[in-house]
C-alpha positions in Angstrom: 0.1 -0.2 0.3 1.6 3.3 -1.1 0.9 6.7 0.9 -0.4 9.7 -0.7 -0.5 13.1 0.8 -2.3 16.0 0.2 -3.1 19.4 2.2 -5.8 21.3 2.1 -6.4 25.3 2.2 -6.0 26.8 5.5 -5.0 23.5 7.4 -2.2 20.8 6.4 -4.0 17.8 5.7 -2.4 14.2 5.3 -4.2 11.2 3.1 -2.6 8.0 5.1 -2.7 5.0 4.3 -4.9 5.5 1.3 -6.4 3.0 -1.1 -5.9 3.5 -5.2 -8.9 1.9 -6.8 -8.2 0.6 -10.6 -10.6 -0.9 -12.5 -11.4 -0.9 -16.3 -8.3 1.8 -17.3 -9.8 4.2 -14.8 -8.6 5.2 -11.2 -10.4 6.8 -8.3 -8.6 8.7 -5.5 -9.4 7.5 -1.5 -9.6 10.2 0.1 -9.6 10.7 4.0 -7.8 13.4 6.3 -5.5 13.3 9.3 -3.7 16.3 10.8 -0.4 17.0 11.0 0.3 17.1 14.6 1.3 20.2 15.6 4.6 21.6 14.9 5.2 20.4 11.8 3.9 23.5 9.7 6.7 24.9 7.0 8.6 27.9 8.1 7.2 31.0 6.2 11.0 31.5 5.4 11.6 28.3 3.4 13.7 29.2 0.4 11.8 27.2 -2.5 14.0 26.0 -5.9 12.3 26.3 -9.2 11.5 22.8 -10.7 13.0 22.3 -14.4 10.5 21.7 -16.8 10.6 18.4 -19.4 8.1 17.1 -22.1 6.9 20.5 -23.1 5.5 21.5 -19.7 5.5 25.0 -19.2 4.7 26.5 -15.3 2.6 29.5 -14.3 -0.5 28.8 -17.0 -3.3 31.7 -15.5 -1.3 33.5 -13.8 -0.5 31.5 -11.4 3.3 31.0 -9.7 5.7 28.3 -11.3 6.8 24.7 -10.2 9.3 24.8 -7.2 9.7 22.6 -4.4 11.5 23.4 -0.7 12.4 21.3 2.3 11.2 22.0 5.8 11.4 19.5 9.0 11.4 16.6 6.7 8.4 17.7 4.6 8.8 18.4 0.6 6.5 20.7 -0.2 5.4 21.9 -4.0 4.0 25.0 -5.6 2.7 26.3 -8.2 0.5 24.9 -11.4 2.2 23.9 -15.1 0.3 23.1 -18.1 1.1 21.2 -21.5 0.1 20.6 -25.3 2.2 17.5 -25.3 1.6 14.3 -24.3 4.5 12.7 -22.3 3.4 12.5 -18.5 6.6 13.0 -17.3 7.2 16.8 -15.7 9.9 17.1 -14.5 12.8 15.2 -12.3 13.3 16.6 -8.3 16.5 17.6 -7.6 17.9 14.4 -5.5 17.9 16.6 -2.3 14.0 16.5 -2.4 13.6 13.1 -3.7 11.1 10.4 -1.9 12.8 7.5 0.0 10.1 5.3 -0.9 7.6 6.4 -4.2 4.9 8.5 -3.6 1.7 9.1 -5.0 0.3 12.9 -4.6 -2.9 13.9 -5.1 -3.0 17.3 -7.1 -5.7 19.5 -8.7 -6.7 19.6 -12.6 -9.1 22.0 -14.8 -12.6 21.2 -14.3 -12.4 20.9 -11.0 -10.9 17.7 -11.3 -8.6 15.5 -9.7 -5.6 13.3 -10.4 -2.2 12.3 -9.0 1.5 13.0 -9.6 3.4 9.8 -9.2 6.8 10.7 -7.8 9.8 7.5 -8.1 12.7 7.4 -5.9 14.8 8.9 -8.7 12.9 11.5 -8.5 10.8 11.5 -12.1 7.4 13.2 -11.4 4.3 11.3 -13.6 1.4 13.0 -13.8 -1.4 10.6 -14.3 -5.3 10.8 -14.3 -8.2 9.2 -15.9 -8.7 12.4 -18.3 -5.3 13.8 -19.2 -6.7 17.1 -21.1 -7.6 17.9 -17.9 -3.5 17.6 -16.5 -3.0 19.1 -20.1 -5.4 22.4 -19.1 -4.1 23.3 -15.9 -2.3 20.6 -13.1 -1.4 22.1 -9.9 0.8 21.4 -7.2 0.1 24.7 -4.7 -0.3 22.7 -1.1 1.0 19.4 -2.5 3.6 17.7 -0.1 5.2 14.4 1.0 7.5 13.1 4.1 11.2 12.6 2.9 
């Protein structure tokens, strides 16, 4: 069983021990929430590193910020958004200091109020996954997404 991490606006929530359902070529993301213990919020002074996007992915659609990553207290945080006109789902590779120790699935928001996920393996390769790829192409938000390293 993999872990999915997700934060929601105004409070950091974690999706832990979620069940991913894969039936008939589609998938769903089971959602539950657990509040992170007090004292685990990111410092407002953490420094974000801009991600180098690959395969036609571009940052900042609709006036949002470009994708970036930061680390604080053992958590890796993302911000920004991206889109693509291409068909390659590999969006970026995390720099070595930000890579997960085990593969992670991260819930992300997309166009049409839909959800997808960002799969990041231990090499840092980040692949966007969704039932409707056109929603990911239009807009994939990384704001509020994080995982424990």
